[in-house]
C-alpha positions in Angstrom: -46.3 -27.8 31.1 -43.4 -29.3 28.7 -43.3 -26.2 26.7 -42.9 -24.2 30.1 -39.8 -26.4 31.3 -38.4 -26.2 27.8 -39.1 -22.4 27.7 -37.3 -22.5 31.3 -34.2 -24.8 30.9 -33.4 -24.0 27.1 -34.9 -20.7 25.6 -34.4 -18.6 28.7 -30.5 -19.4 29.1 -30.0 -19.2 25.3 -31.6 -15.8 25.4 -29.4 -14.6 28.2 -26.3 -16.4 26.8 -26.9 -14.4 23.3 -27.8 -11.0 25.0 -24.7 -11.3 27.3 -22.7 -12.4 24.1 -23.7 -9.5 21.9 -23.2 -6.5 24.7 -20.7 -4.0 23.6 -18.8 -4.9 27.1 -18.3 -8.4 25.7 -17.4 -7.4 22.4 -14.6 -4.8 24.0 -13.3 -7.8 26.3 -13.3 -10.3 23.3 -11.2 -7.5 21.7 -8.6 -7.1 24.5 -8.5 -11.2 24.8 -7.6 -11.2 21.0 -4.7 -9.0 21.6 -3.6 -11.1 24.4 -3.7 -14.1 22.7 -1.8 -12.8 19.6 1.2 -11.9 21.9 2.5 -15.6 21.8 2.3 -15.5 17.9 5.0 -12.4 18.1 7.2 -13.8 20.7 7.5 -17.6 19.8 8.7 -19.3 16.6 5.9 -20.1 14.2 5.7 -23.2 12.3 4.1 -21.6 9.3 7.0 -18.9 9.1 10.1 -21.3 9.9 9.3 -24.9 10.6 12.9 -25.7 11.4 13.8 -22.9 13.5 10.5 -23.9 15.6 11.1 -27.9 15.8 14.7 -26.3 17.0 13.1 -24.4 19.8 10.7 -27.0 20.7 13.5 -29.7 21.0 15.5 -27.1 23.4 12.8 -26.7 25.6 12.4 -30.4 26.3 8.9 -31.5 27.8 7.7 -27.7 28.2 8.3 -27.3 24.3 6.1 -30.6 23.7 3.5 -29.2 25.8 3.7 -25.8 24.5 3.3 -27.6 21.0 0.4 -29.2 21.9 -1.2 -26.0 23.2 -0.7 -24.5 19.5 1.4 -22.0 20.7 3.4 -22.0 17.6 0.5 -22.2 15.3 -1.2 -19.4 17.1 -2.7 -18.1 14.2 -4.4 -21.1 12.8 -5.2 -22.4 16.4 -9.0 -23.5 17.5 -8.4 -21.5 20.5 -7.8 -18.1 18.8 -10.2 -19.2 15.7 -12.8 -19.4 18.6 -11.8 -15.9 19.8 -12.3 -14.3 16.6 -15.6 -16.1 15.8 -16.8 -14.8 19.1 -15.8 -11.3 18.3 -17.0 -11.4 14.6 -20.6 -12.7 16.4 -20.7 -10.2 19.0 -20.0 -7.3 16.5 -22.6 -8.2 14.4 -25.3 -8.8 17.3 -24.0 -5.7 19.0 -24.1 -3.4 16.1 -27.5 -4.4 14.4 -30.1 -3.3 17.1 -27.9 -0.1 17.6 -27.6 0.7 13.8 -31.6 0.7 13.9 -31.8 3.0 17.2 -29.3 5.3 15.7 -31.6 5.7 12.3 -34.8 5.9 14.3 -33.1 8.7 16.5 -32.3 10.4 13.2 -35.9 10.4 12.3 -37.3 11.5 15.9 -37.7 15.1 16.7 -35.8 16.5 19.7 -37.4 15.5 23.0 -39.7 18.0 24.5 -38.3 20.5 27.1 -38.7 19.0 30.7 -41.1 20.3 33.2 -38.7 22.0 35.5 -35.6 23.1 33.4 -33.8 24.5 36.8 -32.8 20.8 37.4 -30.5 20.8 34.7 -27.2 20.9 35.3 -26.7 24.2 33.3 -29.6 26.7 33.5 -30.2 30.3 33.0 -33.3 32.5 33.3 -33.7 36.5 31.9 -36.4 38.8 31.4 -36.2 39.9 27.4 -37.5 42.3 25.3 -39.8 40.8 22.7 -42.8 38.6 22.3 -42.3 34.8 22.6 -42.8 33.6 18.9 -40.1 36.5 17.9 -37.7 35.2 20.8 -38.6 31.8 19.5 -37.8 32.6 16.2 -34.8 34.1 16.9 -33.2 31.1 19.1 -34.2 28.6 16.4 -31.9 31.1 13.9 -29.2 31.4 15.9 -29.1 27.3 16.8 -27.6 27.0 13.0 -26.6 23.4 12.8 -28.6 21.8 15.2 -31.9 20.1 14.7 -34.6 21.9 16.3 -38.5 22.1 17.1 -40.7 24.6 18.4 -43.5 23.9 20.2 -46.7 26.1 21.1 -47.7 25.3 24.7 -51.7 26.0 25.2 -52.7 27.6 28.4 -52.8 25.9 31.5 -52.8 26.5 35.4 -48.9 26.2 34.9 -48.6 28.5 32.0 -51.7 30.5 32.0 -50.8 32.8 29.1 -49.4 29.7 27.3 -45.4 29.5 26.1 -43.4 28.5 23.3 -40.5 25.9 23.6 -37.4 25.6 21.7 -35.9 21.8 21.6 -32.5 21.3 20.2 -30.0 18.7 19.8 -26.6 18.1 18.0 -23.8 15.7 18.2 -25.7 12.6 16.1 -22.1 12.0 14.7 -20.6 10.9 17.6 -23.0 7.7 17.5 -22.3 7.8 13.8 -18.3 7.7 14.5 -19.0 5.0 17.1 -21.0 2.9 14.4 -18.4 3.4 11.7 -15.5 2.5 14.2 -17.2 -0.6 15.0 -18.2 -1.6 11.5 -14.8 -0.9 10.1 -13.4 -3.4 12.7 -15.9 -5.9 11.6 -15.1 -5.1 8.1 -11.3 -5.5 8.9 -12.1 -9.1 10.6 -13.6 -10.0 7.4 -10.7 -8.7 5.4 -8.2 -10.6 7.0 -9.7 -13.4 7.1 -10.3 -13.8 3.2 -6.6 -12.7 3.2 -5.7 -15.7 4.7 -7.8 -17.8 3.2 -7.2 -16.5 -0.9 -3.6 -14.8 -0.4 -0.2 -17.2 -0.3 3.6 -16.5 0.7 6.6 -18.1 -1.2 10.1 -17.4 -1.0 12.8 -18.7 -3.4 16.7 -17.7 -3.4 18.1 -16.3 -6.8 21.4 -15.8 -8.2 21.8 -12.1 -8.8 23.6 -13.0 -12.2 20.9 -11.8 -14.5 20.4 -15.2 -15.7 18.2 -17.3 -13.2 14.6 -16.3 -13.8 11.6 -17.4 -11.8 8.0 -17.3 -12.9 4.9 -17.2 -10.8 3.2 -20.1 -12.9 3.3 -22.8 -10.0 4.0 -23.7 -6.6 6.8 -25.7 -7.6 9.0 -22.8 -8.3 9.3 -21.5 -4.9 11.7 -22.9 -2.3 8.8 -22.8 0.4 5.6 -21.9 -0.2 2.3 -21.4 1.9 -1.1 -20.5 1.2 -4.9 -20.3 2.7 -7.4 -22.9 2.1 -8.8 -21.7 -1.1 -5.7 -21.6 -2.9 -4.7 -24.9 -4.7 -1.7 -23.2 -7.0 -3.7 -23.2 -9.9 -5.0 -19.7 -11.7 -1.9 -17.6 -10.1 -1.6 -14.2 -11.8 1.6 -15.1 -14.3 4.8 -13.1 -14.0 8.2 -13.5 -14.3 11.3 -11.6 -12.6 15.4 -11.9 -12.6 17.8 -10.2 -10.4 20.3 -8.4 -12.6 22.5 -6.8 -9.8 22.5 -6.7 -5.8 24.1 -4.4 -4.0 24.4 -4.7 -0.1 25.9 -1.4 2.0 27.2 -2.5 5.7 27.8 -0.1 8.7 31.2 -0.1 10.3 29.8 -3.1 12.8 29.0 -5.3 10.1 25.2 -4.8 10.3 23.2 -4.0 7.1 22.8 -0.5 6.1 20.7 -0.9 2.7 20.0 -3.7 0.5 19.5 -2.8 -3.2 18.4 -5.5 -6.2 18.3 -4.4 -9.6 15.4 -6.8 -11.3 14.0 -6.9 -14.4 10.1 -8.3 -14.5 7.2 -8.9 -16.8 3.6 -10.0 -17.0 4.1 -11.2 -20.4 5.8 -14.5 -19.6 6.5 -15.2 -23.6 8.2 -11.6 -24.0 12.0 -11.9 -24.2 14.0 -10.9 -21.7 15.1 -7.7 -23.4 12.1 -6.3 -23.4 11.5 -6.6 -19.7 11.1 -3.8 -17.4 13.5 -2.6 -15.1 13.3 -1.5 -11.2 15.0 -1.2 -8.0 14.0 -3.0 -4.8 15.0 -2.0 -1.6 14.0 -2.7 2.6 10.4 -1.5 2.7 10.3 -0.5 -0.8 8.7 -3.9 -2.9 8.1 -4.5 -6.4 4.3 -4.6 -7.1 3.2 -6.5 -10.3 0.5 -8.8 -11.2 -1.4 -8.3 -7.6 1.6 -9.3 -5.8 4.6 -7.9 -3.9 7.9 -8.9 -4.3 10.2 -8.2 -0.8 14.1 -8.4 -0.6 14.3 -10.7 2.8 18.0 -12.0 2.8 21.5 -12.1 0.9 24.3 -14.1 0.7 26.8 -15.3 -1.7 27.0 -17.8 -4.1 30.6 -19.5 -4.9 31.3 -20.5 -8.3 33.2 -24.2 -8.6 34.4 -25.9 -11.6 35.3 -29.4 -11.6 37.4 -31.2 -14.3 37.2 -34.7 -15.0 40.4 -37.1 -15.9 38.9 -36.9 -19.8 39.1 -33.2 -19.8 35.3 -32.5 -19.3 33.9 -29.9 -17.1 30.9 -29.3 -15.0 30.7 -25.6 -13.2 28.3 -25.0 -10.7 27.2 -21.8 -8.8 25.4 -22.9 -5.6 23.8 -20.5 -2.6 25.8 -20.8 0.4 23.9 -19.9 3.5 25.2 -17.3 6.0 25.8 -18.4 9.6 26.6 -15.0 10.9 24.7 -11.7 9.5 27.7 -9.6 10.8 30.5 -11.7 8.9 28.7 -13.3 6.3 30.4 -16.6 6.8 28.5 -19.1 4.9 28.2 -23.0 4.5 26.5 -24.8 2.0 27.5 -28.1 -0.5 27.8 -28.7 -4.3 27.1 -31.9 -6.2 28.7 -32.7 -9.6 27.6 -35.5 -11.6 29.9 -37.6 -14.0 30.0 -36.6 -17.7 28.0 -38.7 -20.1 29.9 -41.6 -21.5 32.5 -41.5 -19.4 31.9 -44.3 -17.4 29.3 -46.6 -19.1 28.2 -48.9 -16.2 25.8 -46.9 -14.1 27.7 -48.5 -10.9 31.0 -47.1 -11.6 29.3 -43.6 -12.7 27.7 -43.4 -9.1 31.0 -44.0 -7.9 33.0 -41.4 -9.3 30.6 -38.3 -8.3 32.0 -35.4 -7.0 30.7 -33.4 -4.0 31.6 -30.6 -2.0 30.9 -29.5 1.6 32.4 -26.2 3.3 32.6 -22.8 4.0 32.9 -19.4 2.1 34.4 -16.4 3.9 33.9 -13.0 2.0 37.0 -11.8 3.9 38.8 -14.5 5.0 40.8 -14.5 8.4 42.7 -17.7 9.8 42.6 -17.4 14.1 44.2 -20.8 13.8 46.1 -22.5 11.4 44.2 -23.8 8.7 41.0 -22.4 10.4 38.6 -19.9 8.2 36.7 -17.2 9.4 35.5 -14.2 8.1 36.1 -10.5 9.5 33.7 -8.7 7.9 30.8 -9.2 5.2 32.7 -7.0 2.6 34.2 -9.2 0.0 37.7 -8.3 0.5 39.2 -11.4 0.6 37.3 -14.5 -0.5 38.1 -17.9 0.4 36.7 -21.1 0.7 37.4 -24.2 3.2 35.7 -27.5 1.6 35.8 -31.1 2.2 36.0 -32.9 -1.2 34.2 -36.4 -1.9 33.8 -39.1 -4.4 31.0 -41.8 -4.6 27.4 -41.6 -4.8 26.0 -38.1 -4.2 22.5 -39.6 -4.0 21.4 -37.8 -7.1 20.0 -40.8 -8.9 18.0 -42.2 -5.5 15.1 -39.9 -5.8 15.2 -39.0 -2.1 14.9 -35.3 -1.3 17.7 -33.9 0.0 18.9 -30.9 1.8 20.5 -28.7 -0.9 22.9 -26.8 1.8 24.3 -30.2 3.0 25.5 -33.7 2.0 23.6 -37.1 2.8 25.1 -37.9 6.2 23.9 -41.2 5.6 25.5 -41.7 2.6 29.0 -40.8 4.2 28.2 -43.3 7.2 27.7 -46.1 4.7 30.8 -45.3 2.7 29.5 -44.9 -0.4 30.5 -41.0 -0.3 34.0 -41.0 0.5 36.3 -37.7 1.7 39.1 -37.4 -0.5 40.6 -34.3 0.9 40.1 -31.1 2.5 41.8 -27.8 1.6 41.5 -23.9 1.5 41.1 -22.4 -1.8 41.5 -18.4 -2.3 40.0 -17.1 -5.6 41.0 -18.9 -8.8 43.0 -21.3 -7.0 42.3 -25.3 -7.3 43.5 -28.6 -6.0 44.0 -32.1 -7.6 42.5 -35.4 -6.2 44.7 -38.5 -7.0 42.5 -39.9 -9.8 43.1 -36.9 -11.8 40.2 -34.9 -10.9 40.8 -31.1 -10.1 38.5 -28.5 -8.4 39.0 -25.0 -8.7 37.1 -22.1 -7.0 36.4 -19.6 -9.5 34.8 -17.0 -7.8 31.2 -15.8 -6.3 27.9 -14.5 -7.2 25.6 -12.3 -4.6 22.3 -14.3 -4.3 19.0 -12.8 -2.8 16.2 -14.5 -0.8 12.9 -12.6 -2.4 9.3 -13.2 -0.9 6.2 -13.1 -3.0 3.1 -12.0 -1.3 0.0 -12.0 -2.6 -3.2 -10.9 -0.4 -6.3 -10.1 -2.6 -7.9 -8.5 0.6 -4.9 -5.6 1.2 -6.8 -2.7 -0.2 -9.8 -4.1 1.9 -7.5 -4.0 4.7 -6.3 -0.6 4.5 -9.7 0.9 3.6 -10.8 -0.9 7.1 -8.2 0.5 8.9 -8.4 4.2 7.6 -12.3 4.0 8.3 -11.4 2.9 12.0 -9.2 6.1 12.7 -12.0 8.1 10.9 -14.6 7.0 13.3 -12.4 6.9 16.6 -11.5 10.5 15.9 -15.6 11.3 15.2 -16.5 9.8 18.2 -14.0 11.6 20.3 -14.4 14.8 18.8 -18.1 15.4 18.7 -20.2 16.0 22.0 -23.8 14.8 22.2 -25.7 17.9 23.6 -29.3 19.0 24.3 -30.7 22.6 24.9 -34.2 23.8 25.7 -35.6 27.3 25.9 -38.6 28.0 27.1 -40.2 31.7 26.6 -43.3 32.8 28.4 -45.2 35.9 28.2 -44.2 38.7 30.6 -46.9 40.2 33.2 -49.9 42.0 32.2 -48.6 45.1 32.8 -45.4 44.2 30.9 -46.9 42.4 27.7 -43.7 43.5 25.4 -41.3 41.6 27.8 -40.9 37.9 28.2 -39.5 35.1 30.5 -36.6 33.2 28.9 -35.5 30.0 30.6 -32.2 28.2 29.0 -31.2 24.9 30.1 -28.2 22.6 28.7 -27.4 19.1 28.9 -24.3 17.3 27.7 -25.1 13.7 26.9 -21.6 12.5 27.6 -20.6 14.4 30.9 -21.7 17.4 32.5 -18.9 19.6 31.7 -19.8 19.2 28.1 -20.5 22.8 28.2 -17.5 24.5 29.4 -17.7 27.3 31.8 -19.2 30.2 29.7 -22.6 28.2 29.1 -24.4 31.4 30.5 -22.6 33.8 28.0 -23.4 31.4 25.4 -26.8 30.8 26.3 -27.2 34.7 26.3 -26.4 35.0 22.7 -29.0 32.7 21.6 -32.0 35.3 22.4 -29.5 38.2 21.4 -31.3 40.6 19.0 -28.1 40.6 16.5 -26.6 44.0 18.1 -25.2 42.0 20.6 -22.1 39.8 19.9 -23.6 36.2 19.9 -21.0 33.4 20.8 -21.1 30.5 19.4 -22.6 26.9 20.9 
């Protein structure tokens, strides 16, 4: 009694749920649902791609943004609901394909089915009297069915066939189901390889000044400005390589939109090799550098102004610092630079920290002044470089040990009076300004910088192969038609033993129109004696 109750309340519902989950209809529904679930990931900012932009978006939306964040709409591809759909689709495909594969294997080993009792009921049918004995006509039909799986059966005499009969059963189009299986197994492989790539892959970005001096070596996660990786990547065992950017060119359309980026790079997989032995290459948009299993892309670019600060004792400090574009159309950029005082100039640490120098402001590659003293840029082409900077003295925060934004100064230090503004000035190329204590600041020029992305996906080859296999399987399943044909040849009347009655019937497994309008002509070609032109089935 208890066993029956358990079977009715537990086993039977689980069996029904499993059958429903592993049906092809459910798999297609889950695939469609997965496509719908990916839409927010394409339309909304994602935290793992740009956390700053995502937080800004949430703040702008207020309460709606907070609820969207709770629903994991800004972490779509790592969300619990997206993962659930992904896993259910995986299980559904496995449960659906396993029995279908076995059934297809058995179908390949099974002879074509016997001819139906009444061939006249088939969608396509002809009946004619032909010269020849049944065995010879059956042999001729089997020969003309080249490429078909055929079986010839002899029917013993009976009430229905007093003189016996010979039947030919033929079937073709097994590749259709094979193509279906290839498509779905390739889809399953695609899901697996994408998961592998997410678990063992990583992406890192870094901004490099294109002066041929700044080098980045892929030996640690610490060399990147931002780094995100799969759960199985701990930052050790990365394939080592080094790159540097020697020169960068950017072409722009008249509207100011970028037309093409071209970065000349040097690279090596031997981190101990001297730079003059490194290989050279050009990296452009959609033309990455492939090295050590990784791809190196150029994502963005900008300008890095060079400033020289001369302290009262005559010592100089020169810095080239990346400025971030505010607009890609004009490349008006903003940034900040920090200078420490020369060693020994101020033996007292407090005095030294009070005399550090910092700059914050704008860089315009093609300067215009729409208002008095207000700097702007007319185009991204560096025809008239200018900077507008605020110069500060005091504690820049270099000794605090706290992480700082490299593109802006610490507003808290300014509010506390520990970093004081001394002047605000516009400087053309080569111009300088002096502070009351004898410190001078000179705008020396600029370099181009590029933002590069290193992408390592160990499953990218598997993804490509799976995608190609999906397309091949889909094409096969759409082009191949599953069809069956039967022929029954019975001896003629007693007074005409040299003639036989031939019935030919055809059935398309997918649709009744699978044979086309010329079935009768094609069927007659099966028992043609060779002197008549035969139409290919």
